[in-house]
N, C-alpha and C positions, 0 to 999 in steps of 0.2 A: 657335780662331783667330777673330780679329775680322774681320767682313765687313760693309762699309759700301757702300751704293749711291752712285752719283754724286750729288753735291750741287749744287743750283742756286745759283750765287754771286750772283744778282741779288736784292737785297732788295726785297720788295714795297713799292711806293710808293702813296700816296694820289693820286688824280687831283686836278688843280687845282680848287679851289672846293668840295671836299668838306668836310663838317663835321668838326672835330677830334674825337678820341675823347672820350667823356664822362669827366669827372674821376673820380679815385678817391674812393669814398665810404667813410669809415672806420667809420660807425655801422651795421655789419651785425650782426644778432643772429639766430642760428639758421641752420641749413642751408637753402639755397634750391635746390630741385630742379625740373627740368622746365620752367623758364620760357623762353619764346621771346621774344627781343627783336626788335622791328621787323618783325613778320610782315606780309606783304602790301605791302611797299614797292615803289614803281614803279621798279625797277632795270632798265634796258634792256640792260645788258651788264656782265658781271663784269670789273672793271678789272684783275684780276691775270692773267687768261688770255684767249686768243682764244676765240670761241664754238665750242669743240670740246672733246673729252675728253682732250686732251693735258695732262699735269701733270708736275711734277718727279718724278724717280725716287724711290721709297721709300728711306728710310734703314733698313736692316735690320742688326742686329748679332746675333752668336751667341756662346754660351758664358756663363761666369760671371765676367766681368770687373767691376771697379769702374767708377764713373762715368768717361766719357771725353768730351772736348770735342766730338767729332763728333756724339754723340747730342744734346747740349744745343744745338749750333748748328742741327741739323736741326729740333729741336722749336721753337726760337725763330723760325726762318725759315718753316717750313711748318705749324707748329701741332701736329705729331705726330711720333712716332718708333715704329717697330716693332722689337721685340727678340725674337729667337727663343731657344729653350731657356731660357725665363725662370723655370721653376718647379722646377728641379732641386733646390733647397734644401728644397722641400716634398714633391715627388713627384707626377707627373701622375696616376698610378693612384689615389693616396690622395685627390686632389682630385676625381676623377671619382666615386669611391665615396661620398664625402661629399655631392656634388651629387645623385647618384641617390637617396640616402637622403632628402634634403630634398624632392626632386621627388615621390617616392612618398608622402611624408607629407602634402604640401600639395595634391596633385592632386585629391582629392575636393572640397575647398573651392573650388578653382579651377573645376572642372567644374560644380559647383552654381551658382556665380556666373554662368558663361557661360549656363547653361540658364535662369537667372532673368531674364536680360536687363538686370540692374542692374549695370553695369560700373563698377568702382572700382579705382584703383591706377595707379601710374606705369609708365613704360617700356612702354606699349602693353598693359598687363595686360588681357586680354580674349580674344576668340575666336582671335586670331592669335598670342598670346604669353602665356606663364606667367611672371609675376614673383614671385620668392620673396624676401621681406624678412626682416629680423631673423635672418639666418643665423648670427649669433654665438651665438644661443640653442641651436643644434644641435651645434656642434663647435668646439673651440678651434683647429682647423686654419684656420678662416677668419680668426681673429685673427693667427695666424702668417703667413698669406699677406698680410695687410694690411701687415706689416713685412718683406715679401720682400727679402732682402739684395741680390737682383739689381737691383732698381730703387730701393731706398732712397737710395743716393748721388745718383742722378739727381733724385729727388723733392726732396731737400734743396737742390739747385741751382735747381730750377724754382720751388718753392713757398716755400722758405726753410728755415733750420735748425730752425725750430719747427713743422715740418709735422705735421699730425694727420689721422687718418682721419675722414671725414665720412659715409660710407655704405658699405655692403657688401651686395651683392644677387646672387643667382643668377637667370639669365634663360634662357628657352627660347623661341626663335622656331620654331614647328612647321613641319614639312615640308608643302609644298603649300598655304601660306597667303599672304595678301596682306601688304603692308607694314603694320606696326603703328604707324607714326608718320610725320609729314611733315617737311619741311625746317624746321629751327629752330636756334637757339643757346640755351644753357641759362640765360643771363641777359644783361642789357644790357652794353655794352662798358665796364664798370668796369675800370680798370687801376691798376697800381702801378708806380712807377718802376723797380723791380728784379725783383719776383717776379710769378708768375702767381697770381691769386687763387683759381682753382679748376682743378684738374687731375683727369682721370679715367684709370683704367687698366682696359682690357678684356682679360681672359685668354681664350684660345681653348682649349676642352677637346677639340676635334676639329680636323682639318684644315679650314680655312675656304676655300671656293671662291666664285666670283662668283655662282653660282646659288643660294646658301644664304641669301639675304636679308642679305648681309653688311653690316656697318657701313660707311657711306660718308660722305665729307666733301669739302669743297672746300679743298685745301691753300692756306694763306696767308690765308684769309678771317678769321682771328682778328685781322688788322690793320685790318679795316674797321670803321667806326663804326656801321654799321647791320646788322640781321639780314637773312636771305635773303628773296627774294620768293616765299614759300611758296605763295601762291595761284596763281602762274603755273606752278609746277612741282609738280603734284600728280596723284594717280591715274595715268593712262596716261602722263603727261609727267614723272613723278617723276624718272626717270633722264635727263631732258634738261637738267638743271641744268648750265650751262657750268662746266667744270673739275672735274666729279665724279670722285672717286677711290674705287674699291672696295677696301676693305682686306681682303686675304687673307693666309693664312700657315699654316704647319704647327701641329699641336696642340702646346700648351705655349708658344706665342708670346703676347706682350702688346703692345697698342698703348697708349702713354701719350700723351694728347692734351689740348689746351687747349679748355675747354668753350665758348669764344667762336667756335670754328670752326663754320661752317655744316655741319650733319650730319643724317643720317637713317638709317633702316634700310629696305632694299628688300624686295620680295616674295621669299619663299623658294619657288622653283620646283623645288627639288631633292627627292629622296626622303629627305633626312636633316634631322633637327632641328639648328638652330644653337644650340649650348650655349656660353654664356659666363658668366664671373664678373666683376662690376662693382665697382670701388672708386672713391671720390671722396676727394680730398685738398685741404685748405685750410690757411692759416696758423692758428696756435694761437688767436689772438684772435677768430676767428670761431667762436662757440660753437654747439653742436648740441643739448645736452641741455635747454636752457631751464630751467624751474623743477623739472624732474624730476631726481633723482639718476641718475648713470650706472648701468646694469644691474649687479647684483652679480657676474654671471659675468665681465663685462669687468673690473671692479675686481680680482677674484681673479686673473685671468690677467695683469693688468698689475702684475707683481711686480718690475719694474725701472723706473728713471726714464725710460728710453727708451720702454718700453711705455706708461707713464703718459702721456707726451706724445703718442704716436701715437693714443691713445684719447681725447685731449682732456680729460684729468683734471688733470694737473699738468705744467707746463712744465719741460723739462730745459734748454732754451735759450729766451730770451725773458722776458717780464714775468711775475712771479708774481702780479700783480694780476688776471690772467685765470684763475688756478687755481680749481678747484672747492674750496670751503671745507667742503662737506658730506662729503668723503672724507678720512680721515686720511692724512697724509703718510708716505711711507716714511722710515726713519731717515736714509738718505743725502740725502734731499731736505731734511730739516730742517736739516742742516748747510749746505746751499746757501743756504737762506733767511737764515742768519745773515750771509752775505757780500754780499747784494744789497740795494739800497735800495727797489726796487719790483718 
């Protein structure tokens, strides 16, 4: 049964005199991860919410339905939507087993890095968090989850019919550790008249509670032209950000969210690790492989046109001019090429 929280009907508006959103920039080449736009800006008050922690009620849905308008409306209004029971097509136990296999395999290198004091990597990779990259090299399950049928219809509405996967990461925020990142947004406020230029999906492998260093954001902040005043809300004041919303939910849930939302991860004061799987999605014309060919494992897995598109190899919808020319087309894609101009 579909279950949706009460939606806030008020559209977030910019305050008079604020700068319009930066224009859409079409010449993006390669994936852009972990960039913070407008850090340290002198913002005196969040214009979308009063100086308190009151925020719109989460939109939560349950089950294995196709895309529905309420999910899209909540995403567009508040910048996120939480969907429960989101991994039934893959299997939560299978996802956990694959995660634990990668964690065990990569833990020695992570521990050695922490002990060396030379910290490298995104998503707070370091003493407080273990980031596991290139997970597609370990198991095809991660490629299957990238095309999760529970959220694919929604992603096509959000990012466009030519949506592709831009990143896939396993992440562990260890029990009893500090926050591993500050307030930020992932890039400047580049916009498109119809679609969101980058969307992420965080899957919860375990029940997520507020004391687990849960992912947190300011609903509606994706409408703002500037990034968060991160220098004002840091360390002991990290949770004082006006409008902060802690994202919790049962195991098997996913939050789909706009990377322009102001967001952070909090201290994990619980006795439990916070385990999540991270995916990023963008339109097909934003390329991620650069001059390197896509990994052979991904090409082998991508044995249908839909899979080719989701891995950024060949478009099923959209312009063929953005296709990889160093990967042979599938026979059915060759037929499509005969019918399009570009």
